[in-house]
C-alpha positions as MATLAB code, in Angstrom:
seq = 'MITRFHHISFKHAFDGVTYAFKTQPNFKVHTYIFILTSFFAYYLQISVFEYLIILLISALVFSVEMINTSLEALSDEVSGGEWKQFIKVAKDCSSGAVLIASTFAVVIGLIIFLPRVF';
ca = [
      11.758   93.881   67.891;
      14.914   95.512   66.578;
      14.622   99.253   66.594;
      16.627  101.739   64.568;
      18.813  102.276   67.646;
      19.697   98.583   67.751;
      20.436   98.580   64.027;
      22.898  101.445   64.481;
      24.462   99.719   67.512;
      25.030   96.549   65.490;
      26.528   98.599   62.658;
      29.004  100.226   65.044;
      29.855   96.847   66.556;
      30.555   95.376   63.115;
      32.598   98.487   62.277;
      34.719   97.723   65.340;
      35.290   94.113   64.306;
      36.139   95.240   60.762;
      38.565   97.854   62.104;
      40.284   95.275   64.312;
      40.602   92.807   61.436;
      41.917   95.408   58.980;
      44.374   97.143   61.303;
      45.527   94.593   63.875;
      47.930   91.911   62.611;
      47.335   89.763   65.703;
      43.570   89.832   65.129;
      44.187   88.417   61.654;
      46.477   85.741   63.113;
      43.787   84.777   65.648;
      41.215   84.607   62.837;
      43.362   82.348   60.669;
      44.199   80.084   63.602;
      40.485   79.862   64.468;
      39.643   78.862   60.881;
      42.438   76.279   60.871;
      41.320   74.945   64.252;
      37.734   74.651   63.014;
      38.947   72.718   59.986;
      40.913   70.289   62.175;
      37.983   69.990   64.574;
      35.819   68.834   61.670;
      38.517   66.630   60.154;
      39.363   64.927   63.449;
      35.695   64.698   64.449;
      36.011   66.167   67.915;
      32.932   66.091   70.119;
      30.381   68.894   70.225;
      31.389   69.617   73.817;
      35.052   69.967   72.820;
      34.129   72.265   69.941;
      32.036   74.388   72.306;
      35.115   74.770   74.509;
      37.114   75.866   71.452;
      34.386   78.372   70.540;
      34.332   79.754   74.069;
      38.089   80.214   74.380;
      38.208   81.664   70.856;
      35.509   84.184   71.735;
      37.542   85.122   74.795;
      40.705   85.649   72.730;
      38.884   87.748   70.119;
      37.143   89.815   72.809;
      40.301   90.478   74.792;
      42.129   91.399   71.570;
      39.429   93.952   70.755;
      39.511   95.383   74.284;
      43.288   95.665   73.933;
      42.876   97.456   70.598;
      40.338   99.889   72.019;
      42.489  100.620   75.062;
      45.520  101.263   72.860;
      43.535  103.632   70.628;
      42.095  105.510   73.579;
      45.503  105.708   75.264;
      47.119  107.083   72.123;
      44.390  109.697   71.814;
      44.590  110.776   75.460;
      48.395  110.934   75.533;
      48.677  112.756   72.220;
      51.563  110.475   71.339;
      53.508  111.539   74.400;
      55.064  108.759   76.509;
      53.378  108.397   79.908;
      54.168  105.778   82.542;
      50.578  104.814   83.417;
      49.553  104.571   79.782;
      52.476  102.193   79.273;
      51.247  100.144   82.233;
      47.699  100.055   80.819;
      48.906   99.001   77.369;
      51.275   96.387   78.775;
      48.579   94.902   80.997;
      46.000   94.752   78.212;
      48.445   93.096   75.821;
      49.399   90.749   78.656;
      45.727   89.788   78.955;
      45.752   88.825   75.270;
      48.904   86.794   75.838;
      47.327   84.916   78.750;
      44.093   84.196   76.851;
      46.025   83.079   73.758;
      48.341   80.854   75.783;
      45.407   79.115   77.430;
      43.763   78.727   74.013;
      46.870   76.931   72.772;
      46.961   74.696   75.857;
      43.274   73.829   75.443;
      43.849   73.114   71.749;
      46.748   70.814   72.551;
      44.723   68.954   75.174;
      41.881   68.422   72.704;
      43.854   67.695   69.521;
      47.081   65.906   70.550;
      45.400   62.646   71.646;
      43.697   62.417   68.244;
      46.863   63.168   66.293;
      48.924   60.560   68.135;
];
C-alpha cells in the first residue's frame, strides 16, 4: 500500500531526475546515448541477457551522474562559492566516478555491438 509519504517521496525523486535532466548537459548526453543504444539493441536483435547488462550499466551511469550532481550542489552550497581544497577533491572524485562508469559502459557496448556490426 502506497501511503501519502511514499507518494511525496516519489515526487521528490522524480523532481531530482527532472532537475538533473534539465540542468546537467552530461545527463542529457547519457539519456540520448541510452536511447540510441536501445534502438541499436532492438535493430541488431541482441539477446535479453545482453540487454539486461546494458540496462544495468546504464542505471549505474545515471545513478552515479545524479550522485555527482547532488554532491556538486551540496558542495557549492556549503562553500558559498569559495574555493576549498577538499571540496575540489570531492567534486573531482565524484566526476571521476562518472568517467569510470561511462568508460566501462562504452567498453561493454563495444563488446556487445561490435561483433554484430562486423
